[in-house]
HTML snippet that shows the backbone in 3Dmol.js (N, CA, C, O; Angstrom):
<script src="https://3Dmol.org/build/3Dmol-min.js"></script>
<div id="view" style="width:600px;height:400px;position:relative"></div>
<script>
const pdb = `
ATOM      1  N   MET A   1     117.749  43.636 114.331  1.00  0.00           N
ATOM      2  CA  MET A   1     116.384  43.347 113.926  1.00  0.00           C
ATOM      3  C   MET A   1     116.314  42.017 113.245  1.00  0.00           C
ATOM      4  O   MET A   1     117.268  41.606 112.585  1.00  0.00           O
ATOM      5  N   SER A   2     115.201  41.328 113.388  1.00  0.00           N
ATOM      6  CA  SER A   2     115.059  40.052 112.778  1.00  0.00           C
ATOM      7  C   SER A   2     114.845  40.191 111.277  1.00  0.00           C
ATOM      8  O   SER A   2     114.391  41.231 110.799  1.00  0.00           O
ATOM      9  N   SER A   3     115.172  39.149 110.549  1.00  0.00           N
ATOM     10  CA  SER A   3     114.994  39.200 109.097  1.00  0.00           C
ATOM     11  C   SER A   3     113.546  39.308 108.691  1.00  0.00           C
ATOM     12  O   SER A   3     113.223  39.919 107.672  1.00  0.00           O
ATOM     13  N   LYS A   4     112.658  38.708 109.496  1.00  0.00           N
ATOM     14  CA  LYS A   4     111.209  38.841 109.150  1.00  0.00           C
ATOM     15  C   LYS A   4     110.743  40.272 109.337  1.00  0.00           C
ATOM     16  O   LYS A   4     109.950  40.771 108.538  1.00  0.00           O
ATOM     17  N   TYR A   5     111.215  40.936 110.368  1.00  0.00           N
ATOM     18  CA  TYR A   5     110.837  42.336 110.619  1.00  0.00           C
ATOM     19  C   TYR A   5     111.415  43.210 109.533  1.00  0.00           C
ATOM     20  O   TYR A   5     110.700  44.083 109.041  1.00  0.00           O
ATOM     21  N   GLN A   6     112.649  43.039 109.126  1.00  0.00           N
ATOM     22  CA  GLN A   6     113.231  43.822 108.072  1.00  0.00           C
ATOM     23  C   GLN A   6     112.530  43.637 106.743  1.00  0.00           C
ATOM     24  O   GLN A   6     112.323  44.595 105.998  1.00  0.00           O
ATOM     25  N   ARG A   7     112.156  42.368 106.444  1.00  0.00           N
ATOM     26  CA  ARG A   7     111.428  42.117 105.209  1.00  0.00           C
ATOM     27  C   ARG A   7     110.025  42.769 105.228  1.00  0.00           C
ATOM     28  O   ARG A   7     109.557  43.329 104.237  1.00  0.00           O
ATOM     29  N   ALA A   8     109.391  42.668 106.394  1.00  0.00           N
ATOM     30  CA  ALA A   8     108.059  43.278 106.516  1.00  0.00           C
ATOM     31  C   ALA A   8     108.173  44.812 106.385  1.00  0.00           C
ATOM     32  O   ALA A   8     107.317  45.436 105.758  1.00  0.00           O
ATOM     33  N   LEU A   9     109.188  45.407 106.953  1.00  0.00           N
ATOM     34  CA  LEU A   9     109.357  46.847 106.863  1.00  0.00           C
ATOM     35  C   LEU A   9     109.645  47.261 105.421  1.00  0.00           C
ATOM     36  O   LEU A   9     109.092  48.255 104.950  1.00  0.00           O
ATOM     37  N   ARG A  10     110.493  46.528 104.716  1.00  0.00           N
ATOM     38  CA  ARG A  10     110.760  46.842 103.313  1.00  0.00           C
ATOM     39  C   ARG A  10     109.496  46.727 102.470  1.00  0.00           C
ATOM     40  O   ARG A  10     109.258  47.567 101.601  1.00  0.00           O
ATOM     41  N   THR A  11     108.674  45.692 102.713  1.00  0.00           N
ATOM     42  CA  THR A  11     107.444  45.491 102.006  1.00  0.00           C
ATOM     43  C   THR A  11     106.507  46.644 102.264  1.00  0.00           C
ATOM     44  O   THR A  11     105.923  47.194 101.330  1.00  0.00           O
ATOM     45  N   MET A  12     106.356  47.021 103.535  1.00  0.00           N
ATOM     46  CA  MET A  12     105.468  48.134 103.855  1.00  0.00           C
ATOM     47  C   MET A  12     105.936  49.443 103.220  1.00  0.00           C
ATOM     48  O   MET A  12     105.123  50.180 102.663  1.00  0.00           O
ATOM     49  N   LYS A  13     107.223  49.740 103.296  1.00  0.00           N
ATOM     50  CA  LYS A  13     107.740  50.928 102.652  1.00  0.00           C
ATOM     51  C   LYS A  13     107.457  50.936 101.144  1.00  0.00           C
ATOM     52  O   LYS A  13     107.080  51.956 100.568  1.00  0.00           O
ATOM     53  N   HIS A  14     107.651  49.767 100.531  1.00  0.00           N
ATOM     54  CA  HIS A  14     107.415  49.653  99.079  1.00  0.00           C
ATOM     55  C   HIS A  14     105.960  50.044  98.735  1.00  0.00           C
ATOM     56  O   HIS A  14     105.707  50.867  97.855  1.00  0.00           O
ATOM     57  N   TYR A  15     105.032  49.428  99.457  1.00  0.00           N
ATOM     58  CA  TYR A  15     103.612  49.686  99.180  1.00  0.00           C
ATOM     59  C   TYR A  15     103.178  51.106  99.515  1.00  0.00           C
ATOM     60  O   TYR A  15     102.392  51.708  98.783  1.00  0.00           O
ATOM     61  N   VAL A  16     103.688  51.640 100.619  1.00  0.00           N
ATOM     62  CA  VAL A  16     103.358  53.041 100.996  1.00  0.00           C
ATOM     63  C   VAL A  16     103.904  53.986  99.950  1.00  0.00           C
ATOM     64  O   VAL A  16     103.189  54.892  99.522  1.00  0.00           O
ATOM     65  N   LEU A  17     105.145  53.812  99.521  1.00  0.00           N
ATOM     66  CA  LEU A  17     105.680  54.670  98.515  1.00  0.00           C
ATOM     67  C   LEU A  17     104.937  54.583  97.175  1.00  0.00           C
ATOM     68  O   LEU A  17     104.790  55.581  96.470  1.00  0.00           O
ATOM     69  N   ASN A  18     104.474  53.375  96.837  1.00  0.00           N
ATOM     70  CA  ASN A  18     103.621  53.233  95.626  1.00  0.00           C
ATOM     71  C   ASN A  18     102.327  53.971  95.768  1.00  0.00           C
ATOM     72  O   ASN A  18     101.883  54.632  94.829  1.00  0.00           O
ATOM     73  N   VAL A  19     101.695  53.875  96.946  1.00  0.00           N
ATOM     74  CA  VAL A  19     100.441  54.586  97.143  1.00  0.00           C
ATOM     75  C   VAL A  19     100.672  56.096  97.056  1.00  0.00           C
ATOM     76  O   VAL A  19      99.869  56.812  96.456  1.00  0.00           O
ATOM     77  N   ILE A  20     101.762  56.581  97.649  1.00  0.00           N
ATOM     78  CA  ILE A  20     102.069  57.992  97.608  1.00  0.00           C
ATOM     79  C   ILE A  20     102.330  58.460  96.166  1.00  0.00           C
ATOM     80  O   ILE A  20     101.847  59.512  95.748  1.00  0.00           O
ATOM     81  N   SER A  21     103.087  57.676  95.429  1.00  0.00           N
ATOM     82  CA  SER A  21     103.332  57.990  93.985  1.00  0.00           C
ATOM     83  C   SER A  21     102.064  58.036  93.193  1.00  0.00           C
ATOM     84  O   SER A  21     101.887  58.951  92.388  1.00  0.00           O
ATOM     85  N   GLU A  22     101.162  57.086  93.379  1.00  0.00           N
ATOM     86  CA  GLU A  22      99.903  57.075  92.675  1.00  0.00           C
ATOM     87  C   GLU A  22      99.046  58.276  93.061  1.00  0.00           C
ATOM     88  O   GLU A  22      98.369  58.849  92.207  1.00  0.00           O
ATOM     89  N   GLU A  23      99.067  58.653  94.306  1.00  0.00           N
ATOM     90  CA  GLU A  23      98.289  59.782  94.780  1.00  0.00           C
ATOM     91  C   GLU A  23      98.875  61.088  94.204  1.00  0.00           C
ATOM     92  O   GLU A  23      98.110  61.990  93.862  1.00  0.00           O
ATOM     93  N   GLN A  24     100.193  61.209  94.089  1.00  0.00           N
ATOM     94  CA  GLN A  24     100.790  62.361  93.537  1.00  0.00           C
ATOM     95  C   GLN A  24     100.389  62.481  92.057  1.00  0.00           C
ATOM     96  O   GLN A  24     100.085  63.581  91.596  1.00  0.00           O
ATOM     97  N   ALA A  25     100.383  61.398  91.329  1.00  0.00           N
ATOM     98  CA  ALA A  25      99.997  61.417  89.956  1.00  0.00           C
ATOM     99  C   ALA A  25      98.492  61.810  89.804  1.00  0.00           C
ATOM    100  O   ALA A  25      98.125  62.573  88.910  1.00  0.00           O
ATOM    101  N   ARG A  26      97.658  61.274  90.690  1.00  0.00           N
ATOM    102  CA  ARG A  26      96.257  61.623  90.675  1.00  0.00           C
ATOM    103  C   ARG A  26      96.011  63.094  90.955  1.00  0.00           C
ATOM    104  O   ARG A  26      95.163  63.733  90.331  1.00  0.00           O
ATOM    105  N   GLN A  27      96.779  63.620  91.914  1.00  0.00           N
ATOM    106  CA  GLN A  27      96.625  65.038  92.256  1.00  0.00           C
ATOM    107  C   GLN A  27      97.088  65.952  91.170  1.00  0.00           C
ATOM    108  O   GLN A  27      96.543  67.047  91.029  1.00  0.00           O
ATOM    109  N   GLN A  28      98.081  65.558  90.381  1.00  0.00           N
ATOM    110  CA  GLN A  28      98.514  66.385  89.270  1.00  0.00           C
ATOM    111  C   GLN A  28      97.439  66.486  88.210  1.00  0.00           C
ATOM    112  O   GLN A  28      97.312  67.514  87.544  1.00  0.00           O
ATOM    113  N   GLU A  29      96.665  65.428  88.049  1.00  0.00           N
ATOM    114  CA  GLU A  29      95.541  65.446  87.112  1.00  0.00           C
ATOM    115  C   GLU A  29      94.352  66.229  87.596  1.00  0.00           C
ATOM    116  O   GLU A  29      93.611  66.807  86.801  1.00  0.00           O
ATOM    117  N   GLU A  30      94.164  66.248  88.924  1.00  0.00           N
ATOM    118  CA  GLU A  30      92.998  66.869  89.534  1.00  0.00           C
ATOM    119  C   GLU A  30      93.258  68.353  89.785  1.00  0.00           C
ATOM    120  O   GLU A  30      94.406  68.775  89.924  1.00  0.00           O
ATOM    121  N   ASN A  31      92.244  69.096  89.840  1.00  0.00           N
ATOM    122  CA  ASN A  31      92.344  70.517  90.168  1.00  0.00           C
ATOM    123  C   ASN A  31      92.918  70.697  91.561  1.00  0.00           C
ATOM    124  O   ASN A  31      92.471  70.042  92.502  1.00  0.00           O
ATOM    125  N   SER A  32      93.900  71.575  91.707  1.00  0.00           N
ATOM    126  CA  SER A  32      94.588  71.714  92.970  1.00  0.00           C
ATOM    127  C   SER A  32      93.818  72.533  93.970  1.00  0.00           C
ATOM    128  O   SER A  32      94.265  72.668  95.109  1.00  0.00           O
ATOM    129  N   THR A  33      92.667  73.094  93.597  1.00  0.00           N
ATOM    130  CA  THR A  33      91.874  73.894  94.541  1.00  0.00           C
ATOM    131  C   THR A  33      90.962  73.074  95.416  1.00  0.00           C
ATOM    132  O   THR A  33      90.429  73.610  96.388  1.00  0.00           O
ATOM    133  N   THR A  34      90.749  71.785  95.125  1.00  0.00           N
ATOM    134  CA  THR A  34      89.865  71.001  95.957  1.00  0.00           C
ATOM    135  C   THR A  34      90.593  70.508  97.185  1.00  0.00           C
ATOM    136  O   THR A  34      91.813  70.348  97.157  1.00  0.00           O
ATOM    137  N   LYS A  35      89.875  70.265  98.255  1.00  0.00           N
ATOM    138  CA  LYS A  35      90.451  69.783  99.507  1.00  0.00           C
ATOM    139  C   LYS A  35      90.722  68.290  99.401  1.00  0.00           C
ATOM    140  O   LYS A  35      89.966  67.560  98.760  1.00  0.00           O
ATOM    141  N   PRO A  36      91.835  67.824 100.049  1.00  0.00           N
ATOM    142  CA  PRO A  36      92.088  66.383 100.121  1.00  0.00           C
ATOM    143  C   PRO A  36      90.939  65.638 100.782  1.00  0.00           C
ATOM    144  O   PRO A  36      90.325  66.143 101.722  1.00  0.00           O
ATOM    145  N   LYS A  37      90.642  64.416 100.283  1.00  0.00           N
ATOM    146  CA  LYS A  37      89.495  63.660 100.743  1.00  0.00           C
ATOM    147  C   LYS A  37      89.863  62.529 101.688  1.00  0.00           C
ATOM    148  O   LYS A  37      88.980  61.957 102.328  1.00  0.00           O
ATOM    149  N   ASN A  38      91.141  62.193 101.793  1.00  0.00           N
ATOM    150  CA  ASN A  38      91.520  61.118 102.687  1.00  0.00           C
ATOM    151  C   ASN A  38      92.907  61.362 103.283  1.00  0.00           C
ATOM    152  O   ASN A  38      93.526  62.382 102.983  1.00  0.00           O
ATOM    153  N   LEU A  39      93.391  60.481 104.091  1.00  0.00           N
ATOM    154  CA  LEU A  39      94.645  60.684 104.830  1.00  0.00           C
ATOM    155  C   LEU A  39      95.836  60.719 103.867  1.00  0.00           C
ATOM    156  O   LEU A  39      96.734  61.546 104.023  1.00  0.00           O
ATOM    157  N   VAL A  40      95.846  59.830 102.876  1.00  0.00           N
ATOM    158  CA  VAL A  40      96.971  59.793 101.943  1.00  0.00           C
ATOM    159  C   VAL A  40      96.982  61.061 101.125  1.00  0.00           C
ATOM    160  O   VAL A  40      98.051  61.617 100.872  1.00  0.00           O
ATOM    161  N   SER A  41      95.823  61.537 100.702  1.00  0.00           N
ATOM    162  CA  SER A  41      95.718  62.806  99.938  1.00  0.00           C
ATOM    163  C   SER A  41      96.241  63.964 100.784  1.00  0.00           C
ATOM    164  O   SER A  41      96.953  64.830 100.277  1.00  0.00           O
ATOM    165  N   SER A  42      95.891  63.984 102.072  1.00  0.00           N
ATOM    166  CA  SER A  42      96.328  65.013 102.974  1.00  0.00           C
ATOM    167  C   SER A  42      97.844  64.974 103.122  1.00  0.00           C
ATOM    168  O   SER A  42      98.502  66.013 103.063  1.00  0.00           O
ATOM    169  N   LEU A  43      98.399  63.786 103.312  1.00  0.00           N
ATOM    170  CA  LEU A  43      99.836  63.639 103.439  1.00  0.00           C
ATOM    171  C   LEU A  43     100.590  64.121 102.192  1.00  0.00           C
ATOM    172  O   LEU A  43     101.563  64.868 102.298  1.00  0.00           O
ATOM    173  N   VAL A  44     100.142  63.698 101.037  1.00  0.00           N
ATOM    174  CA  VAL A  44     100.770  64.097  99.793  1.00  0.00           C
ATOM    175  C   VAL A  44     100.658  65.583  99.590  1.00  0.00           C
ATOM    176  O   VAL A  44     101.629  66.217  99.177  1.00  0.00           O
ATOM    177  N   ALA A  45      99.495  66.169  99.868  1.00  0.00           N
ATOM    178  CA  ALA A  45      99.277  67.608  99.725  1.00  0.00           C
ATOM    179  C   ALA A  45     100.205  68.373 100.653  1.00  0.00           C
ATOM    180  O   ALA A  45     100.791  69.379 100.253  1.00  0.00           O
ATOM    181  N   ALA A  46     100.346  67.903 101.897  1.00  0.00           N
ATOM    182  CA  ALA A  46     101.202  68.591 102.868  1.00  0.00           C
ATOM    183  C   ALA A  46     102.669  68.524 102.427  1.00  0.00           C
ATOM    184  O   ALA A  46     103.386  69.523 102.501  1.00  0.00           O
ATOM    185  N   ILE A  47     103.114  67.350 101.968  1.00  0.00           N
ATOM    186  CA  ILE A  47     104.484  67.209 101.478  1.00  0.00           C
ATOM    187  C   ILE A  47     104.703  68.113 100.288  1.00  0.00           C
ATOM    188  O   ILE A  47     105.732  68.784 100.203  1.00  0.00           O
ATOM    189  N   LYS A  48     103.784  68.143  99.391  1.00  0.00           N
ATOM    190  CA  LYS A  48     103.877  68.989  98.188  1.00  0.00           C
ATOM    191  C   LYS A  48     103.956  70.458  98.554  1.00  0.00           C
ATOM    192  O   LYS A  48     104.781  71.195  98.013  1.00  0.00           O
ATOM    193  N   LYS A  49     103.095  70.889  99.477  1.00  0.00           N
ATOM    194  CA  LYS A  49     103.111  72.283  99.921  1.00  0.00           C
ATOM    195  C   LYS A  49     104.381  72.669 100.598  1.00  0.00           C
ATOM    196  O   LYS A  49     104.945  73.732 100.339  1.00  0.00           O
ATOM    197  N   GLU A  50     104.835  71.804 101.470  1.00  0.00           N
ATOM    198  CA  GLU A  50     106.085  72.062 102.209  1.00  0.00           C
ATOM    199  C   GLU A  50     107.284  72.126 101.267  1.00  0.00           C
ATOM    200  O   GLU A  50     108.161  72.974 101.431  1.00  0.00           O
ATOM    201  N   SER A  51     107.322  71.235 100.286  1.00  0.00           N
ATOM    202  CA  SER A  51     108.437  71.221  99.371  1.00  0.00           C
ATOM    203  C   SER A  51     108.431  72.457  98.481  1.00  0.00           C
ATOM    204  O   SER A  51     109.495  72.962  98.123  1.00  0.00           O
ATOM    205  N   SER A  52     107.256  72.949  98.119  1.00  0.00           N
ATOM    206  CA  SER A  52     107.221  74.164  97.291  1.00  0.00           C
ATOM    207  C   SER A  52     107.606  75.372  98.090  1.00  0.00           C
ATOM    208  O   SER A  52     108.154  76.323  97.533  1.00  0.00           O
ATOM    209  N   GLU A  53     107.332  75.374  99.423  1.00  0.00           N
ATOM    210  CA  GLU A  53     107.720  76.519 100.248  1.00  0.00           C
ATOM    211  C   GLU A  53     109.187  76.483 100.565  1.00  0.00           C
ATOM    212  O   GLU A  53     109.827  77.535 100.556  1.00  0.00           O
ATOM    213  N   ARG A  54     109.754  75.339 100.842  1.00  0.00           N
ATOM    214  CA  ARG A  54     111.157  75.231 101.198  1.00  0.00           C
ATOM    215  C   ARG A  54     112.056  75.031  99.955  1.00  0.00           C
ATOM    216  O   ARG A  54     113.257  75.295 100.008  1.00  0.00           O
ATOM    217  N   GLY A  55     111.493  74.585  98.895  1.00  0.00           N
ATOM    218  CA  GLY A  55     112.291  74.326  97.685  1.00  0.00           C
ATOM    219  C   GLY A  55     112.886  72.934  97.679  1.00  0.00           C
ATOM    220  O   GLY A  55     113.552  72.541  96.722  1.00  0.00           O
ATOM    221  N   THR A  56     112.645  72.183  98.755  1.00  0.00           N
ATOM    222  CA  THR A  56     113.135  70.810  98.832  1.00  0.00           C
ATOM    223  C   THR A  56     111.995  69.910  99.268  1.00  0.00           C
ATOM    224  O   THR A  56     110.941  70.382  99.691  1.00  0.00           O
ATOM    225  N   SER A  57     112.216  68.615  99.161  1.00  0.00           N
ATOM    226  CA  SER A  57     111.178  67.647  99.511  1.00  0.00           C
ATOM    227  C   SER A  57     111.751  66.663 100.531  1.00  0.00           C
ATOM    228  O   SER A  57     112.964  66.470 100.606  1.00  0.00           O
ATOM    229  N   LEU A  58     110.885  66.055 101.297  1.00  0.00           N
ATOM    230  CA  LEU A  58     111.311  65.006 102.206  1.00  0.00           C
ATOM    231  C   LEU A  58     111.735  63.775 101.391  1.00  0.00           C
ATOM    232  O   LEU A  58     111.141  63.455 100.361  1.00  0.00           O
ATOM    233  N   THR A  59     112.762  63.107 101.874  1.00  0.00           N
ATOM    234  CA  THR A  59     113.143  61.847 101.280  1.00  0.00           C
ATOM    235  C   THR A  59     112.246  60.773 101.833  1.00  0.00           C
ATOM    236  O   THR A  59     111.641  60.958 102.889  1.00  0.00           O
ATOM    237  N   PRO A  60     112.143  59.646 101.144  1.00  0.00           N
ATOM    238  CA  PRO A  60     111.319  58.549 101.656  1.00  0.00           C
ATOM    239  C   PRO A  60     111.740  58.155 103.096  1.00  0.00           C
ATOM    240  O   PRO A  60     110.877  57.863 103.924  1.00  0.00           O
ATOM    241  N   ASN A  61     113.011  58.146 103.390  1.00  0.00           N
ATOM    242  CA  ASN A  61     113.473  57.814 104.740  1.00  0.00           C
ATOM    243  C   ASN A  61     112.998  58.820 105.771  1.00  0.00           C
ATOM    244  O   ASN A  61     112.652  58.454 106.894  1.00  0.00           O
ATOM    245  N   GLU A  62     112.980  60.084 105.390  1.00  0.00           N
ATOM    246  CA  GLU A  62     112.479  61.134 106.317  1.00  0.00           C
ATOM    247  C   GLU A  62     110.986  60.964 106.556  1.00  0.00           C
ATOM    248  O   GLU A  62     110.513  61.212 107.664  1.00  0.00           O
ATOM    249  N   VAL A  63     110.240  60.549 105.550  1.00  0.00           N
ATOM    250  CA  VAL A  63     108.804  60.357 105.698  1.00  0.00           C
ATOM    251  C   VAL A  63     108.556  59.250 106.719  1.00  0.00           C
ATOM    252  O   VAL A  63     107.658  59.383 107.550  1.00  0.00           O
ATOM    253  N   PHE A  64     109.315  58.178 106.682  1.00  0.00           N
ATOM    254  CA  PHE A  64     109.139  57.044 107.585  1.00  0.00           C
ATOM    255  C   PHE A  64     109.696  57.286 108.967  1.00  0.00           C
ATOM    256  O   PHE A  64     109.182  56.751 109.949  1.00  0.00           O
ATOM    257  N   ASP A  65     110.788  58.123 109.059  1.00  0.00           N
ATOM    258  CA  ASP A  65     111.438  58.326 110.342  1.00  0.00           C
ATOM    259  C   ASP A  65     110.742  59.374 111.204  1.00  0.00           C
ATOM    260  O   ASP A  65     110.974  59.420 112.412  1.00  0.00           O
ATOM    261  N   GLU A  66     109.890  60.220 110.611  1.00  0.00           N
ATOM    262  CA  GLU A  66     109.241  61.281 111.398  1.00  0.00           C
ATOM    263  C   GLU A  66     107.941  60.811 111.932  1.00  0.00           C
ATOM    264  O   GLU A  66     107.248  61.561 112.618  1.00  0.00           O
TER     265      GLU A  66
END
`;
const viewer = $3Dmol.createViewer("view");
viewer.addModel(pdb, "pdb");
viewer.setStyle({}, {cartoon: {color: "spectrum"}});
viewer.zoomTo();
viewer.render();
</script>
């Protein structure tokens, strides 16, 4: 892979992981009974639900590779 592509991928992962972290923090503050309002909220809610059911969570690499 080219260095520009690798740099762009790292940058994208960094920002996506930051958005997910911010959304997780926001959801912890918000009542868990409300429905997610956007795609990021839905993704975080699904990951949270799956991790509570399985007892484990997806790693950042698994989130990007699936």
